[in-house]
C-alpha positions as CSV (number, residue, x, y, z in Angstrom):
1,M,23.5,51.7,-47.3
2,M,22.6,49.6,-50.6
3,P,25.0,47.9,-53.1
4,S,27.1,49.7,-55.6
5,T,25.9,50.3,-58.6
6,R,26.1,53.7,-60.9
7,D,22.6,53.1,-62.1
8,P,20.3,55.8,-60.9
9,A,17.3,53.6,-61.2
10,V,18.3,50.8,-59.5
11,R,20.1,53.1,-56.7
12,R,16.6,54.3,-56.0
13,A,14.8,51.0,-56.3
14,A,17.4,48.9,-54.2
15,S,17.1,52.1,-51.6
16,R,12.9,51.4,-51.8
17,L,13.2,47.9,-51.7
18,I,16.0,47.8,-48.3
19,G,13.6,50.1,-46.7
20,G,10.7,48.2,-47.4
21,L,12.1,44.8,-46.6
22,T,13.9,46.1,-43.6
23,L,10.6,47.4,-41.9
24,T,8.9,44.2,-43.0
25,K,11.6,42.5,-41.5
26,I,11.5,44.7,-38.2
27,G,7.4,44.0,-38.1
28,D,8.3,39.7,-38.2
29,R,10.4,40.9,-34.9
30,F,7.2,41.9,-33.3
31,I,5.0,38.7,-33.8
32,D,7.9,36.1,-34.3
33,P,6.4,32.5,-34.4
34,K,9.8,31.1,-33.4
35,T,10.1,33.8,-29.8
36,V,7.5,36.1,-29.1
37,L,4.5,34.1,-29.9
38,P,5.8,31.0,-28.3
39,W,6.7,33.3,-25.2
40,F,3.4,34.8,-25.4
41,L,1.2,31.5,-25.2
42,E,3.6,30.1,-22.5
43,V,2.7,33.3,-20.5
44,V,-0.8,32.8,-20.9
45,G,-1.1,29.5,-20.3
46,T,-1.7,27.5,-23.7
47,P,-1.2,24.2,-23.9
48,L,2.4,23.6,-25.3
49,G,0.9,21.4,-28.4
50,F,0.1,25.0,-30.1
51,V,3.7,26.1,-30.0
52,G,4.4,23.1,-32.6
53,L,1.6,25.1,-35.2
54,L,3.1,28.4,-35.0
55,V,5.9,28.0,-37.7
56,P,3.8,25.5,-39.9
57,I,1.0,27.9,-40.0
58,R,2.8,30.9,-40.3
59,E,5.5,29.6,-43.3
60,S,2.5,27.1,-45.1
61,G,-0.2,29.6,-45.0
62,S,2.1,32.2,-47.0
63,L,3.4,29.7,-49.3
64,L,0.7,27.3,-50.5
65,P,-1.7,29.8,-52.0
66,Q,0.9,31.0,-54.2
67,A,0.4,28.6,-57.1
68,A,-3.4,29.6,-57.3
69,I,-2.7,33.2,-56.7
70,S,0.2,33.6,-59.5
71,P,-1.9,34.6,-62.3
72,W,-4.3,37.2,-60.5
73,V,-0.6,38.6,-59.6
74,A,1.3,38.3,-62.8
75,A,-2.4,40.0,-64.3
76,H,-0.9,43.4,-62.3
77,Q,1.2,45.8,-64.4
78,R,2.2,47.4,-60.9
79,R,3.2,44.7,-58.9
80,T,4.2,46.7,-55.7
81,R,0.0,47.5,-55.2
82,V,-0.2,43.5,-54.8
83,W,2.3,43.8,-51.8
84,V,0.8,46.7,-50.5
85,L,-2.2,44.6,-50.3
86,G,-0.3,42.0,-48.4
87,A,1.2,44.6,-45.9
88,V,-1.8,45.5,-44.8
89,G,-3.4,42.4,-44.6
90,Q,-0.5,41.7,-42.1
91,A,-1.0,45.0,-40.2
92,I,-4.4,44.3,-39.4
93,A,-3.7,40.6,-38.1
94,A,-0.9,42.0,-36.1
95,G,-4.0,44.2,-34.6
96,G,-6.2,41.5,-33.8
97,M,-3.3,39.6,-31.7
98,A,-3.1,42.9,-29.7
99,A,-6.7,42.6,-28.6
100,V,-6.1,38.7,-28.3
101,A,-3.0,39.8,-25.6
102,V,-5.6,41.4,-23.4
103,T,-8.6,39.8,-23.5
104,L,-8.3,35.8,-23.9
105,T,-6.2,33.7,-22.2
106,G,-5.1,29.5,-22.2
107,R,-6.9,27.2,-24.8
108,T,-9.0,30.1,-26.3
109,A,-5.9,32.5,-26.6
110,G,-4.0,29.6,-28.7
111,V,-7.0,29.3,-31.2
112,A,-7.1,32.9,-31.8
113,I,-3.4,33.7,-32.2
114,V,-3.2,30.2,-35.0
115,A,-6.2,31.6,-36.5
116,L,-5.2,35.0,-37.1
117,L,-1.2,33.7,-37.9
118,A,-3.3,32.1,-40.7
119,I,-5.0,35.3,-41.9
120,F,-1.5,36.9,-41.6
121,A,-0.1,34.4,-43.2
122,L,-2.1,34.5,-46.2
123,A,-1.7,38.5,-46.4
124,R,2.0,37.5,-46.5
125,S,1.4,35.0,-49.5
126,L,0.9,38.6,-51.7
127,C,4.3,40.0,-50.2
128,S,6.1,36.5,-50.9
129,L,5.2,36.4,-54.6
130,S,5.0,39.6,-55.7
131,I,8.3,41.2,-54.3
132,K,10.8,38.8,-55.6
133,D,9.1,39.8,-59.3
134,V,9.8,43.1,-58.6
135,M,13.3,42.9,-57.4
136,G,14.1,40.7,-60.2
137,R,12.9,43.2,-62.8
138,T,14.7,45.8,-61.1
139,I,17.5,44.8,-59.6
140,P,20.1,43.2,-61.8
141,A,22.0,39.8,-60.9
142,G,24.7,40.1,-59.0
143,L,23.4,42.5,-56.4
144,R,20.0,41.0,-55.4
145,G,21.7,38.7,-52.5
146,R,23.2,42.2,-51.4
147,V,19.5,44.0,-51.1
148,T,18.2,40.9,-48.9
149,G,21.3,40.9,-46.7
150,W,21.6,44.6,-46.0
151,S,17.7,44.5,-45.1
152,D,18.1,41.7,-42.5
153,S,21.4,43.3,-41.0
154,A,19.6,46.7,-40.6
155,S,16.3,45.1,-39.3
156,G,18.8,43.3,-37.1
157,L,20.1,46.0,-35.5
158,V,16.9,47.6,-34.5
159,A,15.6,43.7,-32.7
160,L,19.0,44.3,-30.9
161,T,17.3,47.8,-29.2
162,I,13.8,45.9,-28.9
163,G,15.6,42.5,-27.4
164,I,17.6,44.8,-24.7
165,G,14.7,46.9,-23.7
166,L,13.1,43.4,-23.0
167,A,15.7,41.7,-20.9
168,Q,15.0,44.9,-18.7
169,V,11.0,44.1,-18.1
170,Q,10.3,42.1,-15.0
171,G,7.3,39.7,-14.3
172,A,4.9,38.6,-16.9
173,S,2.6,41.2,-18.1
174,T,0.9,40.8,-21.3
175,T,0.8,44.5,-21.9
176,V,4.2,44.2,-23.4
177,F,3.0,41.9,-25.9
178,L,0.1,44.3,-26.7
179,W,2.9,47.1,-27.3
180,L,4.8,44.7,-29.5
181,F,1.8,43.3,-31.6
182,L,0.5,46.8,-32.1
183,G,4.5,48.1,-33.2
184,G,4.5,45.5,-35.6
185,A,1.0,46.7,-37.3
186,A,2.2,50.4,-37.4
187,V,5.9,49.1,-39.1
188,W,4.1,46.8,-41.9
189,L,1.6,50.3,-43.0
190,V,4.9,52.4,-43.3
191,A,6.5,49.6,-45.2
192,A,3.4,49.7,-47.1
193,V,4.0,53.5,-48.2
194,V,8.0,53.1,-48.8
195,V,7.6,49.9,-51.2
196,V,4.7,51.3,-53.5
197,G,7.2,54.3,-54.9
198,I,9.0,51.7,-56.5
199,R,9.1,52.7,-60.2
200,E,8.5,49.4,-61.9
201,P,9.7,48.4,-65.6
202,E,6.9,47.6,-68.0
203,V,6.0,44.2,-67.9
204,T,6.3,41.4,-70.6
205,E,3.3,40.0,-72.6
206,E,4.2,36.9,-71.3
207,D,4.3,38.1,-67.8
208,R,1.0,39.7,-68.2
209,N,-0.6,36.4,-69.6
210,P,1.0,33.7,-67.4
211,T,0.4,30.1,-67.3
212,S,-2.0,28.5,-65.6
213,V,-1.9,26.8,-62.3
214,R,-1.9,23.3,-63.9
215,G,1.1,24.6,-66.4
216,S,3.1,26.2,-63.6
217,M,2.9,22.8,-61.5
218,A,4.4,21.1,-64.9
219,L,7.6,22.7,-64.1
220,L,8.1,20.4,-61.9
221,R,8.0,17.8,-64.3
222,S,9.4,19.4,-67.0
223,D,12.6,21.6,-65.5
224,T,15.1,19.2,-63.8
225,D,17.2,22.0,-62.5
226,F,13.7,23.3,-60.6
227,R,12.4,20.4,-59.3
228,H,16.0,19.3,-57.4
229,F,15.9,23.2,-56.0
230,V,12.7,22.5,-54.3
231,L,14.1,19.2,-52.8
232,A,17.1,21.1,-51.5
233,R,14.9,23.8,-50.2
234,T,12.6,21.3,-48.4
235,L,15.4,20.1,-46.8
236,L,16.7,23.4,-45.0
237,L,13.6,23.1,-42.7
238,A,16.0,22.3,-39.7
239,S,16.7,25.9,-39.0
240,A,13.4,26.9,-39.5
241,L,11.2,24.6,-37.4
242,T,13.9,24.2,-34.1
243,P,13.7,27.7,-32.9
244,P,10.6,27.1,-31.4
245,F,11.3,24.3,-29.6
246,V,14.3,25.7,-28.3
247,V,12.1,29.1,-26.8
248,A,9.7,26.5,-25.3
249,L,12.2,24.3,-23.4
250,A,13.7,27.4,-22.4
251,V,10.7,28.6,-20.8
252,Q,9.9,25.3,-19.1
253,E,13.6,25.2,-17.8
254,T,13.8,29.0,-16.7
255,G,10.6,30.3,-16.2
256,D,8.1,32.6,-17.8
257,D,9.8,35.9,-16.7
258,I,9.5,38.5,-19.8
259,A,13.2,39.6,-18.9
260,G,13.9,36.1,-20.3
261,L,12.9,36.9,-24.0
262,G,15.0,39.3,-24.1
263,P,18.2,37.8,-25.0
264,F,16.3,35.4,-27.6
265,V,15.3,38.6,-29.7
266,V,18.5,39.7,-28.8
267,A,20.4,36.5,-30.3
268,A,17.8,37.1,-33.5
269,G,18.7,40.4,-33.9
270,L,22.5,40.1,-33.7
271,A,22.2,37.0,-36.2
272,S,20.9,39.4,-39.0
273,L,22.9,41.7,-38.0
274,I,26.0,39.6,-38.3
275,G,24.8,36.9,-41.3
276,G,22.7,39.3,-43.3
277,R,25.4,41.3,-45.3
278,A,27.9,38.4,-45.1
279,W,25.4,35.8,-46.2
280,G,24.1,38.0,-49.2
281,H,27.8,38.9,-50.6
282,F,28.3,34.8,-50.4
283,A,24.9,34.0,-51.8
284,D,26.0,36.4,-55.1
285,R,28.9,34.4,-55.7
286,S,27.0,31.0,-55.2
287,S,24.1,30.7,-53.7
288,R,23.5,27.0,-53.7
289,T,26.8,26.5,-51.6
290,V,25.0,29.0,-49.2
291,M,22.0,26.9,-49.0
292,A,24.4,23.3,-48.8
293,V,25.9,25.4,-45.6
294,A,23.3,26.3,-43.8
295,A,21.7,22.8,-44.2
296,G,24.6,20.9,-42.9
297,S,25.4,23.4,-39.9
298,A,21.6,23.1,-39.0
299,A,22.0,19.5,-38.7
300,M,24.9,19.9,-36.1
301,V,23.0,23.0,-34.1
302,V,20.4,20.8,-33.9
303,A,22.1,17.6,-32.9
304,A,24.0,20.2,-29.7
305,V,20.5,21.1,-28.9
306,V,19.4,17.6,-28.3
307,A,22.6,17.1,-26.0
308,V,21.9,20.3,-23.6
309,Y,18.1,18.9,-23.1
310,L,19.3,15.3,-22.5
311,V,21.4,16.8,-19.7
312,G,18.7,18.4,-17.5
313,A,17.8,21.5,-16.3
314,S,20.5,24.4,-17.7
315,P,20.5,28.2,-17.3
316,L,18.8,30.2,-20.1
317,W,22.4,31.1,-21.7
318,P,22.9,28.1,-23.3
319,W,19.3,27.7,-24.5
320,V,20.5,31.7,-25.9
321,G,23.3,30.8,-27.8
322,L,22.0,27.6,-29.7
323,Y,18.8,29.6,-31.1
324,F,21.7,32.6,-32.0
325,L,23.2,29.7,-33.8
326,L,19.9,28.4,-35.5
327,M,19.0,32.0,-36.5
328,L,22.3,32.7,-38.2
329,I,22.4,29.6,-39.8
330,H,18.5,30.6,-40.6
331,T,19.3,33.9,-42.2
332,G,21.8,32.3,-44.7
333,A,19.2,29.4,-45.5
334,R,16.5,32.7,-46.1
335,V,18.9,34.7,-48.6
336,G,20.5,31.8,-50.0
337,R,17.1,30.2,-51.3
338,S,15.7,33.5,-52.4
339,T,18.6,34.3,-54.3
340,Y,19.1,31.3,-55.8
341,V,15.0,31.2,-57.1
342,V,15.2,34.8,-58.4
343,E,18.3,34.3,-60.4
344,L,16.5,30.8,-61.6
345,G,14.2,33.1,-62.9
346,D,16.2,34.9,-65.1
347,R,15.5,32.1,-67.6
348,G,11.9,33.4,-67.8
349,A,9.1,32.9,-66.0
350,R,9.8,34.0,-62.7
351,T,6.6,34.2,-60.9
352,S,5.7,30.9,-62.2
353,Y,9.3,30.0,-60.5
354,V,8.6,31.3,-57.2
355,A,4.9,30.4,-56.8
356,V,5.4,26.6,-57.5
357,S,8.3,26.3,-55.1
358,N,6.6,28.4,-52.6
359,T,3.4,26.2,-53.4
360,V,4.6,22.9,-52.7
361,M,7.5,24.0,-50.0
362,G,4.3,24.9,-48.0
363,V,2.4,21.4,-48.4
364,L,5.9,19.8,-47.2
365,L,6.6,22.3,-44.3
366,L,3.1,21.4,-43.1
367,V,3.6,17.5,-43.4
368,V,7.1,18.0,-41.5
369,G,5.5,20.4,-39.1
370,T,2.6,18.1,-38.4
371,V,4.7,15.1,-37.9
372,T,7.7,17.0,-36.0
373,S,5.1,18.5,-33.8
374,A,3.6,15.1,-32.8
375,L,6.8,13.9,-32.6
376,A,7.3,16.3,-30.0
377,A,4.0,15.4,-28.1
378,L,5.8,12.1,-27.5
379,S,9.3,12.5,-27.6
380,T,10.8,15.9,-28.1
381,V,14.4,13.7,-28.4
382,A,12.7,12.2,-31.6
383,A,11.6,15.2,-33.2
384,L,14.7,17.3,-32.6
385,V,16.7,13.9,-34.0
386,V,14.7,13.9,-37.4
387,L,14.9,17.3,-38.0
388,A,18.9,17.0,-37.5
389,L,18.5,14.3,-40.3
390,I,16.9,16.1,-42.8
391,G,19.6,19.0,-42.2
392,A,22.6,16.3,-42.8
393,V,20.7,15.4,-45.7
394,G,20.5,18.7,-47.5
395,T,23.7,19.1,-47.6
396,P,25.0,16.6,-50.8
397,I,21.4,17.7,-52.4
398,A,22.1,21.6,-52.4
399,L,25.8,20.9,-53.7
400,R,24.4,19.4,-56.7
401,L,22.2,22.1,-57.9
402,P,23.9,24.0,-61.0
403,E,25.1,27.3,-60.1
404,T,22.9,30.4,-60.8
405,A,25.1,33.6,-59.8
406,A,26.2,36.4,-61.9
407,G,29.2,35.4,-64.2
408,S,28.3,31.7,-63.7
409,P,24.5,31.1,-65.3
410,G,22.9,27.8,-65.2
411,P,22.4,26.0,-68.0
412,A,19.2,27.8,-70.6
413,A,15.8,26.4,-70.3
414,T,14.1,24.9,-72.9
415,T,11.1,26.5,-74.4
416,S,8.9,24.3,-72.7
417,E,10.8,25.1,-69.5
418,T,9.8,28.7,-69.6
419,T,6.1,28.8,-71.0
420,A,4.6,25.7,-69.3
């Protein structure tokens, strides 16, 4: 279950990367801010405002610090050890959520979950930054999208099993969430063992002596293609920010019986299982096109969410169907943007590309997430319309990006672009 290659070193690295990424994605299912955490907060009686904060906190917390920590990460000969540190931090945060599940309720539980999610996200920033560099140095262009896609598909298969099991649970006991959070903690610890075994090539002198934070941020001024990518990536937010609203609306319309959570977890798993490998192959041919398709598709599905909401009380299945489509699209957005930035980094200064794009994205995500959360408190329709418009604008912006896939490399970077 890995990309085809005759190089045994690449095969070994690919197998461990697929294994490690699969395990972390499985762990993400256990504390998913788009499904599990919104449902948990509804069960323990937390105000709805906390739901709108989950995705921005989770995503921004893992993205914002990256420009600051990239020099520290780049100074390590073995970037996998940085990744392991982040995985252990995520396991600790998940364990804290397990404690919340059996001790706290209401607003207090909401505050605790948000705080632990912030800790989780900070640890995740180490993994996000280091794993792309590991992949870029161990997996050749043309195979990276498939590595990410295979891990998405494998984790989706496991999520299907979890979701089917949850669908059999009756009532709204917090004990189920206790075991979900503990399961996430255990999976991340196993992932750390898998990834630490990857054999990394020697880093270059440039990678060992990375640019400063100020120099890295200068890439936004000096590299037009990179600046354009950051803008296009920002406009993929519709598929990331809408799912928690879909889950929260479904709970309000259909009740908080945990059996209702199962179909959403199944939908997320099925989206990864179907979309991971397909989007991965597509991204290896044209990652910018994947981003464009994802942005436009997200806009259409968010518009459908608005329509279902305006119709009024609905059974569970329309919400599950819309959630499935959003997660399928989000799988493509994630694979496309990840593949694009890794290939863009083939010019040089990959760690800086990843760190700066993630940091800027973290700021913008926090801003957009806060605005849509505030809008949702006044009008859910207004928040969803804004997200739909963001997706619609993203399609033409993404199509303006230069191709960077194997066989169609983007224009060569100037010296200032790779060393700024």
